[in-house]
C-alpha positions as a Markdown table, in Angstrom:
| # | Residue | x | y | z |
|---|---|---|---|---|
| 1 | Unk | 35.0 | 89.2 | 90.7 |
| 2 | Unk | 33.7 | 85.8 | 89.5 |
| 3 | Unk | 31.0 | 87.4 | 87.5 |
| 4 | Unk | 33.4 | 89.4 | 85.5 |
| 5 | Unk | 35.9 | 86.6 | 84.5 |
| 6 | Unk | 36.2 | 85.7 | 80.7 |
| 7 | Unk | 38.5 | 82.7 | 81.3 |
| 8 | Unk | 39.2 | 80.1 | 84.1 |
| 9 | Unk | 42.6 | 78.7 | 85.0 |
| 10 | Unk | 42.5 | 75.6 | 87.2 |
| 11 | Unk | 45.2 | 73.9 | 89.2 |
| 12 | Unk | 44.8 | 70.1 | 89.1 |
| 13 | Unk | 45.9 | 68.6 | 92.5 |
| 14 | Unk | 43.4 | 69.5 | 95.2 |
| 15 | Unk | 41.2 | 71.4 | 92.9 |
| 16 | Unk | 39.9 | 68.9 | 90.3 |
| 17 | Unk | 41.2 | 65.7 | 91.9 |
| 18 | Unk | 43.0 | 64.6 | 95.2 |
| 19 | Unk | 46.3 | 63.2 | 93.9 |
| 20 | Unk | 48.1 | 64.4 | 97.1 |
| 21 | Unk | 47.7 | 60.8 | 98.6 |
| 22 | Unk | 49.5 | 59.5 | 95.7 |
| 23 | Unk | 52.2 | 62.1 | 95.9 |
| 24 | Unk | 52.6 | 61.3 | 99.5 |
| 25 | Unk | 52.9 | 57.5 | 99.0 |
| 26 | Unk | 55.5 | 58.0 | 96.4 |
| 27 | Unk | 57.6 | 60.5 | 98.2 |
| 28 | Unk | 57.2 | 58.7 | 101.5 |
| 29 | Unk | 58.5 | 55.4 | 99.8 |
| 30 | Unk | 61.6 | 57.5 | 98.5 |
| 31 | Unk | 62.1 | 59.2 | 101.9 |
| 32 | Unk | 62.1 | 55.7 | 103.7 |
| 33 | Unk | 64.7 | 54.6 | 101.2 |
| 34 | Unk | 67.0 | 57.7 | 102.1 |
| 35 | Unk | 66.3 | 57.4 | 105.7 |
| 36 | Unk | 64.5 | 60.7 | 106.1 |
| 37 | Unk | 61.4 | 61.1 | 108.3 |
| 38 | Unk | 58.5 | 62.3 | 106.2 |
| 39 | Unk | 54.8 | 62.5 | 107.2 |
| 40 | Unk | 51.7 | 64.1 | 105.7 |
| 41 | Unk | 52.4 | 67.4 | 107.4 |
| 42 | Unk | 55.7 | 67.5 | 105.5 |
| 43 | Unk | 54.0 | 66.6 | 102.4 |
| 44 | Unk | 51.9 | 69.9 | 102.7 |
| 45 | Unk | 55.3 | 71.8 | 101.7 |
| 46 | Unk | 55.4 | 70.0 | 98.4 |
| 47 | Unk | 51.9 | 71.1 | 97.2 |
| 48 | Unk | 51.9 | 73.2 | 94.0 |
| 49 | Unk | 55.8 | 72.8 | 93.7 |
| 50 | Unk | 58.0 | 71.5 | 90.8 |
| 51 | Unk | 59.5 | 68.1 | 91.1 |
| 52 | Unk | 63.0 | 69.1 | 91.5 |
| 53 | Unk | 62.2 | 71.6 | 94.1 |
| 54 | Unk | 60.2 | 68.9 | 96.0 |
| 55 | Unk | 63.4 | 66.8 | 95.9 |
| 56 | Unk | 65.5 | 69.7 | 97.4 |
| 57 | Unk | 62.9 | 70.1 | 100.3 |
| 58 | Unk | 63.0 | 66.4 | 101.0 |
| 59 | Unk | 66.8 | 66.6 | 101.4 |
| 60 | Unk | 66.3 | 69.6 | 103.5 |
| 61 | Unk | 64.2 | 67.8 | 105.7 |
| 62 | Unk | 66.7 | 65.0 | 106.1 |
| 63 | Unk | 69.7 | 67.3 | 106.3 |
| 64 | Unk | 71.2 | 65.7 | 103.2 |
| 65 | Unk | 72.9 | 67.0 | 100.2 |
| 66 | Unk | 73.2 | 65.3 | 96.9 |
| 67 | Unk | 74.5 | 66.0 | 93.5 |
| 68 | Unk | 72.0 | 67.5 | 90.9 |
| 69 | Unk | 72.4 | 64.4 | 88.7 |
| 70 | Unk | 71.5 | 62.2 | 91.8 |
| 71 | Unk | 68.5 | 64.4 | 92.6 |
| 72 | Unk | 67.2 | 64.1 | 89.0 |
| 73 | Unk | 67.6 | 60.3 | 89.2 |
| 74 | Unk | 65.6 | 60.0 | 92.6 |
| 75 | Unk | 62.9 | 62.3 | 91.5 |
| 76 | Unk | 62.4 | 60.3 | 88.4 |
| 77 | Unk | 62.0 | 57.2 | 90.6 |
| 78 | Unk | 59.5 | 59.0 | 92.7 |
| 79 | Unk | 57.6 | 60.1 | 89.6 |
| 80 | Unk | 57.6 | 56.3 | 88.0 |
| 81 | Unk | 56.0 | 55.2 | 91.4 |
| 82 | Unk | 53.5 | 58.1 | 91.3 |
| 83 | Unk | 52.6 | 57.2 | 87.5 |
| 84 | Unk | 52.0 | 53.5 | 88.3 |
| 85 | Unk | 49.6 | 54.9 | 91.0 |
| 86 | Unk | 47.6 | 57.5 | 89.0 |
| 87 | Unk | 47.4 | 54.9 | 86.1 |
| 88 | Unk | 44.9 | 53.2 | 87.9 |
| 89 | Unk | 42.8 | 56.2 | 88.7 |
| 90 | Unk | 39.0 | 56.6 | 87.2 |
| 91 | Unk | 36.3 | 59.0 | 86.9 |
| 92 | Unk | 35.0 | 58.6 | 90.2 |
| 93 | Unk | 38.2 | 60.3 | 91.8 |
| 94 | Unk | 37.1 | 63.6 | 90.5 |
| 95 | Unk | 36.3 | 66.0 | 93.4 |
| 96 | Unk | 32.7 | 66.8 | 94.1 |
| 97 | Unk | 31.4 | 69.5 | 91.7 |
| 98 | Unk | 34.5 | 70.0 | 89.6 |
| 99 | Unk | 33.4 | 68.7 | 86.4 |
| 100 | Unk | 30.0 | 70.2 | 86.7 |
| 101 | Unk | 31.5 | 73.5 | 87.5 |
| 102 | Unk | 33.9 | 73.5 | 84.5 |
| 103 | Unk | 30.9 | 72.3 | 82.3 |
| 104 | Unk | 29.0 | 75.2 | 83.6 |
| 105 | Unk | 31.5 | 77.6 | 82.7 |
| 106 | Unk | 31.9 | 76.4 | 79.3 |
| 107 | Unk | 28.1 | 76.6 | 78.8 |
| 108 | Unk | 28.5 | 80.4 | 79.6 |
| 109 | Unk | 31.0 | 80.6 | 76.8 |
| 110 | Unk | 34.1 | 81.0 | 79.1 |
| 111 | Unk | 37.5 | 79.7 | 78.0 |
| 112 | Unk | 39.2 | 77.0 | 80.4 |
| 113 | Unk | 42.7 | 76.0 | 80.8 |
| 114 | Unk | 44.6 | 73.8 | 83.2 |
| 115 | Unk | 47.9 | 75.5 | 84.8 |
| 116 | Unk | 49.6 | 72.8 | 86.9 |
| 117 | Unk | 53.1 | 72.1 | 87.9 |
| 118 | Unk | 52.5 | 68.4 | 87.3 |
| 119 | Unk | 54.1 | 66.8 | 84.3 |
| 120 | Unk | 51.5 | 64.1 | 84.5 |
| 121 | Unk | 48.6 | 66.3 | 84.1 |
| 122 | Unk | 47.6 | 65.0 | 80.5 |
| 123 | Unk | 47.7 | 61.4 | 81.6 |
| 124 | Unk | 45.5 | 62.4 | 84.8 |
| 125 | Unk | 42.9 | 64.2 | 82.7 |
| 126 | Unk | 42.7 | 61.3 | 80.4 |
| 127 | Unk | 42.3 | 58.8 | 83.1 |
| 128 | Unk | 39.5 | 61.0 | 84.5 |
| 129 | Unk | 37.8 | 61.4 | 81.2 |
| 130 | Unk | 37.7 | 65.1 | 81.2 |
| 131 | Unk | 40.7 | 66.2 | 78.8 |
| 132 | Unk | 38.1 | 67.5 | 76.4 |
| 133 | Unk | 36.8 | 70.1 | 78.7 |
| 134 | Unk | 40.1 | 72.2 | 78.6 |
| 135 | Unk | 40.9 | 74.6 | 75.8 |
| 136 | Unk | 44.6 | 74.6 | 76.8 |
| 137 | Unk | 46.9 | 72.7 | 79.2 |
| 138 | Unk | 49.7 | 74.3 | 80.6 |
| 139 | Unk | 52.0 | 72.0 | 82.9 |
| 140 | Unk | 55.4 | 71.1 | 84.0 |
| 141 | Unk | 56.5 | 70.2 | 80.5 |
| 142 | Unk | 55.7 | 73.5 | 79.0 |
| 143 | Unk | 56.9 | 76.0 | 81.6 |
| 144 | Unk | 60.2 | 76.3 | 83.3 |
| 145 | Unk | 59.4 | 78.0 | 86.6 |
| 146 | Unk | 57.4 | 76.7 | 89.3 |
| 147 | Unk | 54.8 | 78.5 | 91.4 |
| 148 | Unk | 54.6 | 81.1 | 93.0 |
| 149 | Unk | 56.2 | 82.3 | 89.9 |
| 150 | Unk | 53.4 | 83.3 | 87.5 |
| 151 | Unk | 54.6 | 81.9 | 84.5 |
| 152 | Unk | 52.0 | 79.0 | 84.3 |
| 153 | Unk | 49.1 | 81.0 | 84.7 |
| 154 | Unk | 50.5 | 83.9 | 82.3 |
| 155 | Unk | 51.1 | 81.1 | 79.6 |
| 156 | Unk | 47.5 | 79.7 | 80.2 |
| 157 | Unk | 46.1 | 83.2 | 79.5 |
| 158 | Unk | 48.0 | 83.7 | 76.4 |
| 159 | Unk | 47.1 | 80.2 | 75.1 |
| 160 | Unk | 43.4 | 81.3 | 75.6 |
| 161 | Unk | 44.0 | 84.6 | 74.1 |
| 162 | Unk | 42.6 | 86.4 | 77.1 |
| 163 | Unk | 44.2 | 89.2 | 79.2 |
| 164 | Unk | 45.3 | 88.3 | 82.5 |
| 165 | Unk | 43.1 | 90.7 | 84.3 |
| 166 | Unk | 40.1 | 88.9 | 82.9 |
| 167 | Unk | 41.2 | 85.3 | 84.1 |
| 168 | Unk | 40.3 | 83.8 | 87.5 |
| 169 | Unk | 42.6 | 81.2 | 89.1 |
| 170 | Unk | 41.3 | 78.3 | 91.1 |
| 171 | Unk | 43.9 | 76.9 | 93.4 |
| 172 | Unk | 44.4 | 74.9 | 96.8 |
| 173 | Unk | 48.1 | 76.0 | 97.3 |
| 174 | Unk | 49.4 | 79.2 | 98.9 |
| 175 | Unk | 52.2 | 79.1 | 96.2 |
| 176 | Unk | 49.5 | 78.9 | 93.5 |
| 177 | Unk | 47.5 | 81.8 | 95.0 |
| 178 | Unk | 50.7 | 83.9 | 95.1 |
| 179 | Unk | 51.2 | 83.0 | 91.4 |
| 180 | Unk | 47.9 | 84.3 | 90.6 |
| 181 | Unk | 48.3 | 87.4 | 92.4 |
| 182 | Unk | 51.6 | 88.1 | 90.6 |
| 183 | Unk | 49.9 | 87.5 | 87.4 |
| 184 | Unk | 47.3 | 90.1 | 88.2 |
| 185 | Unk | 44.5 | 87.6 | 88.4 |
| 186 | Unk | 41.5 | 87.2 | 90.7 |
| 187 | Unk | 41.9 | 84.1 | 92.9 |
| 188 | Unk | 39.6 | 81.5 | 94.4 |
| 189 | Unk | 41.2 | 79.4 | 97.1 |
| 190 | Unk | 40.1 | 75.9 | 97.5 |
| 191 | Unk | 40.3 | 74.7 | 101.0 |
| 192 | Unk | 40.5 | 76.9 | 104.4 |
| 193 | Unk | 40.9 | 80.7 | 104.8 |
| 194 | Unk | 43.7 | 80.2 | 107.3 |
| 195 | Unk | 45.7 | 78.2 | 104.7 |
| 196 | Unk | 45.0 | 80.5 | 101.8 |
| 197 | Unk | 45.0 | 84.0 | 103.4 |
| 198 | Unk | 45.8 | 85.7 | 100.2 |
| 199 | Unk | 43.1 | 84.3 | 98.1 |
| 200 | Unk | 40.3 | 86.9 | 97.0 |
| 201 | Unk | 37.7 | 84.2 | 98.1 |
| 202 | Unk | 37.8 | 80.8 | 99.6 |
| 203 | Unk | 35.4 | 77.9 | 99.1 |
| 204 | Unk | 35.6 | 74.4 | 100.2 |
| 205 | Unk | 35.3 | 72.9 | 96.9 |
| 206 | Unk | 34.1 | 73.7 | 93.3 |
| 207 | Unk | 30.7 | 72.3 | 94.1 |
| 208 | Unk | 30.2 | 75.5 | 96.3 |
| 209 | Unk | 30.2 | 77.6 | 93.0 |
| 210 | Unk | 27.7 | 75.8 | 91.1 |
| 211 | Unk | 24.7 | 78.2 | 90.5 |
| 212 | Unk | 21.7 | 78.2 | 92.8 |
| 213 | Unk | 18.1 | 78.7 | 92.1 |
| 214 | Unk | 18.9 | 82.3 | 90.8 |
| 215 | Unk | 21.8 | 81.1 | 88.5 |
| 216 | Unk | 24.9 | 83.1 | 87.8 |
| 217 | Unk | 28.7 | 82.8 | 88.2 |
| 218 | Unk | 28.5 | 83.5 | 92.0 |
| 219 | Unk | 29.1 | 80.9 | 94.7 |
| 220 | Unk | 26.1 | 79.2 | 96.4 |
| 221 | Unk | 26.4 | 80.2 | 99.9 |
| 222 | Unk | 28.7 | 82.6 | 101.4 |
| 223 | Unk | 32.4 | 82.4 | 100.5 |
| 224 | Unk | 35.1 | 83.6 | 103.0 |
| 225 | Unk | 36.2 | 86.9 | 101.4 |
| 226 | Unk | 39.9 | 88.0 | 101.7 |
| 227 | Unk | 40.2 | 90.4 | 104.8 |
């Protein structure tokens, strides 16, 4: 339950900020170069997934094979384009209620960590001006396994010094919800119930979890519980 959590682990993309549009533009540029048809629907398969696995998925979409060294090279080029885009981000791109909810949790004495597959997480947090809100940052530079493996969240709990069962994960991707389940953590899905059927509860955004007139850690309004 949200009211029982002692620590919060947040995904970055789609939870705190919407960088999916920048990922899409960079992957689309690479796909066009490789002659692969790639649209926003295809981009959904890359959410919450590590860079090289994304590259593998892109090649699968195009029916192509590529040597590992070439995959690394193309993925690095894609990342360079992505970094150019996110380097121009500002505080106005934080999703509604995200900063307010994190500050609220901290005011209640909860520990807060970021658990993201993105290797650019520190850069994005700095651009958004919220790096100081996190007690720990676990990202693609510090863990080897991508979600749905629970490594990133287990590492986050360890960094915060909190048992997994006392942590709540905030995620917008099915792979991240699965990772939270494998870690033994309560999960809050950000998005739609049909896209996140395994989440313990689903809300449209962190703004729905801000305290109402009665206060408390529960969401304002009625979240969609897991069936």
